MOPAC internal coordinates of N, CA, C and O (Angstrom, degrees):
PM7 1SCF
backbone

  N    0.0000 0     0.00 0     0.00 0    0    0    0
  C    1.4610 1     0.00 0     0.00 0    1    0    0
  C    1.5237 1   108.77 1     0.00 0    2    1    0
  O    1.2310 1   120.35 1   -49.77 1    3    2    1
  N    1.3012 1   116.94 1   130.23 1    3    2    1
  C    1.4633 1   123.00 1  -179.57 1    5    3    2
  C    1.5216 1   109.00 1   -98.14 1    6    5    3
  O    1.2310 1   121.13 1   -82.97 1    7    6    5
  N    1.3222 1   115.43 1    97.03 1    7    6    5
  C    1.4614 1   119.70 1  -177.45 1    9    7    6
  C    1.5187 1   112.96 1   -78.96 1   10    9    7
  O    1.2310 1   119.81 1   178.28 1   11   10    9
  N    1.3306 1   117.97 1    -1.72 1   11   10    9
  C    1.4654 1   119.38 1   176.09 1   13   11   10
  C    1.5211 1   111.17 1   -76.99 1   14   13   11
  O    1.2310 1   120.13 1   167.28 1   15   14   13
  N    1.3311 1   117.36 1   -12.72 1   15   14   13
  C    1.4603 1   122.30 1   179.33 1   17   15   14
  C    1.5205 1   110.45 1   -96.04 1   18   17   15
  O    1.2310 1   120.42 1   -52.16 1   19   18   17
  N    1.3158 1   116.80 1   127.84 1   19   18   17
  C    1.4627 1   120.99 1   177.23 1   21   19   18
  C    1.5163 1   109.47 1   -70.58 1   22   21   19
  O    1.2310 1   121.15 1   -56.27 1   23   22   21
  N    1.3306 1   115.40 1   123.73 1   23   22   21
  C    1.4570 1   119.38 1   175.14 1   25   23   22
  C    1.5177 1   109.09 1  -160.15 1   26   25   23
  O    1.2310 1   121.15 1   -22.08 1   27   26   25
  N    1.3119 1   115.40 1   157.92 1   27   26   25
  C    1.4636 1   121.12 1   177.56 1   29   27   26
  C    1.5241 1   109.53 1   -61.71 1   30   29   27
  O    1.2310 1   120.11 1   140.03 1   31   30   29
  N    1.3124 1   117.40 1   -39.97 1   31   30   29
  C    1.4597 1   121.66 1  -179.58 1   33   31   30
  C    1.5262 1   111.03 1   -62.56 1   34   33   31
  O    1.2310 1   120.22 1   139.38 1   35   34   33
  N    1.3313 1   117.18 1   -40.62 1   35   34   33
  C    1.4557 1   120.05 1   178.87 1   37   35   34
  C    1.5211 1   111.53 1   -68.33 1   38   37   35
  O    1.2310 1   120.08 1   142.38 1   39   38   37
  N    1.3203 1   117.45 1   -37.62 1   39   38   37
  C    1.4646 1   120.79 1   175.79 1   41   39   38
  C    1.5269 1   109.01 1   -61.02 1   42   41   39
  O    1.2310 1   120.26 1   133.24 1   43   42   41
  N    1.3203 1   117.10 1   -46.76 1   43   42   41
  C    1.4637 1   121.28 1   179.43 1   45   43   42
  C    1.5244 1   110.95 1   -59.71 1   46   45   43
  O    1.2310 1   120.40 1   134.66 1   47   46   45
  N    1.3180 1   116.85 1   -45.34 1   47   46   45
  C    1.4549 1   121.54 1  -179.57 1   49   47   46
  C    1.5296 1   110.80 1   -60.59 1   50   49   47
  O    1.2310 1   120.25 1   131.07 1   51   50   49
  N    1.3406 1   117.12 1   -48.93 1   51   50   49
  C    1.4628 1   120.29 1  -177.46 1   53   51   50
  C    1.5231 1   111.37 1   -63.21 1   54   53   51
  O    1.2310 1   119.78 1   137.44 1   55   54   53
  N    1.3200 1   118.02 1   -42.56 1   55   54   53
  C    1.4579 1   120.86 1   179.56 1   57   55   54
  C    1.5285 1   110.29 1   -61.88 1   58   57   55
  O    1.2310 1   120.20 1   135.26 1   59   58   57
  N    1.3102 1   117.23 1   -44.74 1   59   58   57
  C    1.4701 1   120.24 1   179.43 1   61   59   58
  C    1.5234 1   111.41 1   -63.60 1   62   61   59
  O    1.2310 1   119.99 1   140.52 1   63   62   61
  N    1.3104 1   117.62 1   -39.48 1   63   62   61
  C    1.4685 1   121.27 1   178.27 1   65   63   62
  C    1.5276 1   111.33 1   -67.01 1   66   65   63
  O    1.2310 1   120.31 1   139.36 1   67   66   65
  N    1.3212 1   117.02 1   -40.64 1   67   66   65
  C    1.4688 1   120.74 1   178.14 1   69   67   66
  C    1.5193 1   109.74 1   -63.80 1   70   69   67
  O    1.2310 1   120.29 1   134.69 1   71   70   69
  N    1.3245 1   117.06 1   -45.31 1   71   70   69
  C    1.4677 1   120.72 1   179.09 1   73   71   70
  C    1.5258 1   110.83 1   -60.15 1   74   73   71
  O    1.2310 1   120.26 1   137.53 1   75   74   73
  N    1.3161 1   117.11 1   -42.47 1   75   74   73
  C    1.4615 1   121.57 1  -179.97 1   77   75   74
  C    1.5261 1   110.89 1   -63.14 1   78   77   75
  O    1.2310 1   120.74 1   133.47 1   79   78   77
  N    1.3226 1   116.18 1   -46.53 1   79   78   77
  C    1.4634 1   120.98 1  -176.59 1   81   79   78
  C    1.5251 1   111.27 1   -67.63 1   82   81   79
  O    1.2310 1   120.50 1   141.49 1   83   82   81
  N    1.3288 1   116.65 1   -38.51 1   83   82   81
  C    1.4638 1   120.35 1  -179.30 1   85   83   82
  C    1.5231 1   112.34 1   -83.59 1   86   85   83
  O    1.2310 1   120.91 1   171.55 1   87   86   85
  N    1.3322 1   115.86 1    -8.45 1   87   86   85
  C    1.4645 1   120.83 1  -178.12 1   89   87   86
  C    1.5290 1   110.78 1    55.13 1   90   89   87
  O    1.2310 1   121.41 1  -128.61 1   91   90   89
  N    1.3224 1   114.90 1    51.39 1   91   90   89
  C    1.4599 1   121.66 1  -179.40 1   93   91   90
  C    1.5261 1   108.81 1   -63.25 1   94   93   91
  O    1.2310 1   120.98 1   -55.23 1   95   94   93
  N    1.3200 1   115.73 1   124.77 1   95   94   93
  C    1.4622 1   120.07 1  -177.40 1   97   95   94
  C    1.5193 1   111.92 1   -78.91 1   98   97   95
  O    1.2310 1   120.23 1   138.42 1   99   98   97
  N    1.3028 1   117.16 1   -41.58 1   99   98   97
  C    1.4571 1   120.91 1  -179.93 1  101   99   98
  C    1.5215 1   108.09 1   -92.61 1  102  101   99
  O    1.2310 1   121.06 1   -95.05 1  103  102  101
  N    1.3274 1   115.57 1    84.95 1  103  102  101
  C    1.4677 1   120.34 1  -174.23 1  105  103  102
  C    1.5207 1   113.04 1   -62.18 1  106  105  103
  O    1.2310 1   119.85 1   154.82 1  107  106  105
  N    1.3184 1   117.89 1   -25.18 1  107  106  105
  C    1.4520 1   120.96 1   179.00 1  109  107  106
  C    1.5128 1   113.21 1   -74.84 1  110  109  107
  O    1.2310 1   120.40 1   164.62 1  111  110  109
  N    1.3305 1   116.85 1   -15.38 1  111  110  109
  C    1.4603 1   120.31 1  -177.85 1  113  111  110
  C    1.5235 1   112.32 1   -71.89 1  114  113  111
  O    1.2310 1   120.78 1   151.27 1  115  114  113
  N    1.3180 1   116.11 1   -28.73 1  115  114  113
  C    1.4638 1   120.52 1  -179.22 1  117  115  114
  C    1.5206 1   107.64 1  -125.36 1  118  117  115
  O    1.2310 1   120.99 1   -74.44 1  119  118  117
  N    1.3152 1   115.71 1   105.56 1  119  118  117
  C    1.4630 1   121.10 1   179.39 1  121  119  118
  C    1.5220 1   109.31 1  -119.31 1  122  121  119
  O    1.2310 1   120.40 1   -35.58 1  123  122  121
  N    1.3118 1   116.85 1   144.42 1  123  122  121
  C    1.4672 1   119.16 1   177.20 1  125  123  122
  C    1.5296 1   112.86 1   -55.81 1  126  125  123
  O    1.2310 1   120.01 1   149.07 1  127  126  125
  N    1.3157 1   117.58 1   -30.93 1  127  126  125
  C    1.4647 1   120.48 1  -179.09 1  129  127  126
  C    1.5252 1   112.44 1   -68.33 1  130  129  127
  O    1.2310 1   119.97 1   166.42 1  131  130  129
  N    1.3296 1   117.67 1   -13.58 1  131  130  129
  C    1.4605 1   121.77 1   178.57 1  133  131  130
  C    1.5265 1   112.39 1   -77.96 1  134  133  131
  O    1.2310 1   120.47 1   171.63 1  135  134  133
  N    1.3199 1   116.70 1    -8.37 1  135  134  133
  C    1.4569 1   121.11 1  -173.93 1  137  135  134
  C    1.5213 1   109.88 1  -123.01 1  138  137  135
  O    1.2310 1   120.92 1   -27.47 1  139  138  137
  N    1.3205 1   115.85 1   152.53 1  139  138  137
  C    1.4544 1   119.18 1   175.47 1  141  139  138
  C    1.5191 1   109.76 1  -130.56 1  142  141  139
  O    1.2310 1   121.09 1    -2.36 1  143  142  141
  N    1.2939 1   115.52 1   177.64 1  143  142  141
  C    1.4587 1   121.12 1  -174.27 1  145  143  142
  C    1.5246 1   113.43 1   -71.02 1  146  145  143
  O    1.2310 1   119.76 1   165.62 1  147  146  145
  N    1.3254 1   118.07 1   -14.38 1  147  146  145
  C    1.4625 1   120.40 1   179.19 1  149  147  146
  C    1.5277 1   111.65 1   -64.08 1  150  149  147
  O    1.2310 1   120.43 1   150.10 1  151  150  149
  N    1.3235 1   116.78 1   -29.90 1  151  150  149
  C    1.4614 1   121.38 1  -179.08 1  153  151  150
  C    1.5264 1   111.47 1  -101.95 1  154  153  151
  O    1.2310 1   120.47 1  -158.48 1  155  154  153
  N    1.3255 1   116.71 1    21.52 1  155  154  153
  C    1.4623 1   121.80 1  -172.95 1  157  155  154
  C    1.5294 1   112.39 1   -58.42 1  158  157  155
  O    1.2310 1   120.04 1   132.95 1  159  158  157
  N    1.3241 1   117.53 1   -47.05 1  159  158  157
  C    1.4648 1   120.12 1  -176.73 1  161  159  158
  C    1.5209 1   111.41 1   -61.30 1  162  161  159
  O    1.2310 1   120.42 1   135.60 1  163  162  161
  N    1.3228 1   116.80 1   -44.40 1  163  162  161
  C    1.4607 1   121.09 1   179.35 1  165  163  162
  C    1.5274 1   110.93 1   -63.50 1  166  165  163
  O    1.2310 1   120.78 1   136.87 1  167  166  165
  N    1.3169 1   116.10 1   -43.13 1  167  166  165
  C    1.4564 1   120.85 1   179.06 1  169  167  166
  C    1.5330 1   110.22 1   -64.23 1  170  169  167
  O    1.2310 1   120.48 1   139.45 1  171  170  169
  N    1.3253 1   116.70 1   -40.55 1  171  170  169
  C    1.4586 1   120.92 1   178.97 1  173  171  170
  C    1.5260 1   110.95 1   -62.97 1  174  173  171
  O    1.2310 1   119.99 1   140.33 1  175  174  173
  N    1.3299 1   117.62 1   -39.67 1  175  174  173
  C    1.4680 1   121.20 1   177.87 1  177  175  174
  C    1.5290 1   110.63 1   -62.62 1  178  177  175
  O    1.2310 1   120.26 1   136.68 1  179  178  177
  N    1.3223 1   117.10 1   -43.32 1  179  178  177
  C    1.4636 1   120.87 1   178.09 1  181  179  178
  C    1.5253 1   109.46 1   -63.39 1  182  181  179
  O    1.2310 1   120.57 1   134.72 1  183  182  181
  N    1.3165 1   116.52 1   -45.28 1  183  182  181
  C    1.4640 1   121.69 1   179.35 1  185  183  182
  C    1.5296 1   110.57 1   -56.39 1  186  185  183
  O    1.2310 1   120.16 1   131.17 1  187  186  185
  N    1.3290 1   117.30 1   -48.83 1  187  186  185
  C    1.4626 1   120.45 1  -178.62 1  189  187  186
  C    1.5172 1   111.64 1   -61.71 1  190  189  187
  O    1.2310 1   120.12 1   137.58 1  191  190  189
  N    1.3243 1   117.38 1   -42.42 1  191  190  189
  C    1.4601 1   120.74 1   179.65 1  193  191  190
  C    1.5271 1   111.15 1   -64.09 1  194  193  191
  O    1.2310 1   120.83 1   135.47 1  195  194  193
  N    1.3347 1   116.01 1   -44.53 1  195  194  193
  C    1.4602 1   120.55 1  -178.74 1  197  195  194
  C    1.5295 1   110.60 1   -62.90 1  198  197  195
  O    1.2310 1   120.31 1   138.23 1  199  198  197
  N    1.3256 1   117.01 1   -41.77 1  199  198  197
  C    1.4598 1   120.45 1  -178.12 1  201  199  198
  C    1.5360 1   112.31 1   -67.54 1  202  201  199
  O    1.2310 1   119.64 1   153.44 1  203  202  201
  N    1.3275 1   118.29 1   -26.56 1  203  202  201
  C    1.4621 1   121.71 1  -177.63 1  205  203  202
  C    1.5245 1   112.57 1   -78.65 1  206  205  203
  O    1.2310 1   120.22 1   152.96 1  207  206  205
  N    1.3235 1   117.19 1   -27.04 1  207  206  205
  C    1.4669 1   120.40 1  -175.44 1  209  207  206
  C    1.5225 1   111.19 1   -92.24 1  210  209  207
  O    1.2310 1   121.48 1   -33.11 1  211  210  209
  N    1.3263 1   114.77 1   146.89 1  211  210  209
  C    1.4553 1   120.03 1   178.36 1  213  211  210
  C    1.5202 1   112.68 1   -89.42 1  214  213  211
  O    1.2310 1   120.69 1   149.84 1  215  214  213
  N    1.3195 1   116.29 1   -30.16 1  215  214  213
  C    1.4642 1   119.54 1  -179.69 1  217  215  214
  C    1.5221 1   109.28 1  -149.29 1  218  217  215
  O    1.2310 1   121.75 1   -16.16 1  219  218  217
  N    1.3289 1   114.26 1   163.84 1  219  218  217
  C    1.4620 1   120.60 1  -176.66 1  221  219  218
  C    1.5195 1   109.71 1  -134.46 1  222  221  219
  O    1.2310 1   121.05 1   -39.45 1  223  222  221
  N    1.3190 1   115.60 1   140.55 1  223  222  221
  C    1.4558 1   119.49 1   174.17 1  225  223  222
  C    1.5276 1   107.79 1   -75.43 1  226  225  223
  O    1.2310 1   120.09 1   -17.91 1  227  226  225
  N    1.3275 1   117.44 1   162.09 1  227  226  225
  C    1.4717 1   119.04 1   176.60 1  229  227  226
  C    1.5288 1   112.24 1   -56.99 1  230  229  227
  O    1.2310 1   120.31 1   142.38 1  231  230  229
  N    1.3269 1   117.02 1   -37.62 1  231  230  229
  C    1.4713 1   119.92 1   179.00 1  233  231  230
  C    1.5264 1   111.44 1   -66.16 1  234  233  231
  O    1.2310 1   120.19 1   140.14 1  235  234  233
  N    1.3333 1   117.24 1   -39.86 1  235  234  233
  C    1.4613 1   120.53 1   177.65 1  237  235  234
  C    1.5235 1   110.90 1   -64.91 1  238  237  235
  O    1.2310 1   120.58 1   138.27 1  239  238  237
  N    1.3194 1   116.50 1   -41.73 1  239  238  237
  C    1.4618 1   119.88 1   179.25 1  241  239  238
  C    1.5245 1   110.51 1   -63.00 1  242  241  239
  O    1.2310 1   120.66 1   136.80 1  243  242  241
  N    1.3363 1   116.33 1   -43.20 1  243  242  241
  C    1.4575 1   120.16 1   178.96 1  245  243  242
  C    1.5265 1   110.81 1   -61.46 1  246  245  243
  O    1.2310 1   120.70 1   136.96 1  247  246  245
  N    1.3240 1   116.27 1   -43.04 1  247  246  245
  C    1.4707 1   120.51 1   179.73 1  249  247  246
  C    1.5253 1   110.87 1   -63.79 1  250  249  247
  O    1.2310 1   119.98 1   139.12 1  251  250  249
  N    1.3276 1   117.65 1   -40.88 1  251  250  249
  C    1.4619 1   120.94 1   179.26 1  253  251  250
  C    1.5243 1   111.32 1   -65.23 1  254  253  251
  O    1.2310 1   120.51 1   136.79 1  255  254  253
  N    1.3154 1   116.64 1   -43.21 1  255  254  253
  C    1.4679 1   120.22 1   179.03 1  257  255  254
  C    1.5258 1   110.31 1   -64.06 1  258  257  255
  O    1.2310 1   120.55 1   139.52 1  259  258  257
  N    1.3324 1   116.56 1   -40.48 1  259  258  257
  C    1.4660 1   119.62 1   177.92 1  261  259  258
  C    1.5247 1   110.82 1   -64.66 1  262  261  259
  O    1.2310 1   120.52 1   139.45 1  263  262  261
  N    1.3201 1   116.60 1   -40.55 1  263  262  261
  C    1.4659 1   120.19 1   178.96 1  265  263  262
  C    1.5332 1   110.76 1   -64.49 1  266  265  263
  O    1.2310 1   120.52 1   136.94 1  267  266  265
  N    1.3209 1   116.60 1   -43.06 1  267  266  265
  C    1.4662 1   119.81 1   176.05 1  269  267  266
  C    1.5216 1   110.64 1   -61.13 1  270  269  267
  O    1.2310 1   120.57 1   141.03 1  271  270  269
  N    1.3208 1   116.51 1   -38.97 1  271  270  269
  C    1.4579 1   120.80 1   177.86 1  273  271  270
  C    1.5112 1   112.14 1   -62.16 1  274  273  271
  O    1.2310 1   120.32 1   143.76 1  275  274  273
  N    1.3211 1   116.99 1   -36.24 1  275  274  273
  C    1.4659 1   120.53 1  -179.78 1  277  275  274
  C    1.5271 1   111.73 1   -71.91 1  278  277  275
  O    1.2310 1   120.21 1   159.90 1  279  278  277
  N    1.3384 1   117.21 1   -20.10 1  279  278  277
  C    1.4650 1   121.47 1  -179.91 1  281  279  278
  C    1.5241 1   112.94 1   -88.78 1  282  281  279
  O    1.2310 1   120.47 1   171.15 1  283  282  281
  N    1.3117 1   116.72 1    -8.85 1  283  282  281
  C    1.4720 1   120.12 1  -177.18 1  285  283  282
  C    1.5246 1   111.02 1   -63.31 1  286  285  283
  O    1.2310 1   121.34 1   -29.16 1  287  286  285
  N    1.3203 1   115.04 1   150.84 1  287  286  285
  C    1.4698 1   120.80 1   175.53 1  289  287  286
  C    1.5051 1   109.15 1   -58.69 1  290  289  287
  O    1.2310 1   121.09 1   -35.14 1  291  290  289
  N    1.2890 1   115.52 1   144.86 1  291  290  289
  C    1.4729 1   120.52 1   177.93 1  293  291  290
  C    1.5028 1   110.37 1   -90.49 1  294  293  291
  O    1.2310 1   120.10 1   180.00 1  295  294  293

């Protein structure tokens, strides 16, 4: 998968991977449909950071969820 290309499929993939890595309990809170390609670069940066880390503190998880929330479609 080439995540350097903006696409709906890549957005869906990254969101699902982020949710898996963060072990998001409320899966309905973060859906790929909440995001669009306009925020692709920001989402990609979050995805890369999440994939590099093995674990997250509660504060880091809260910050990531808040950042994802700020990227949601209005």
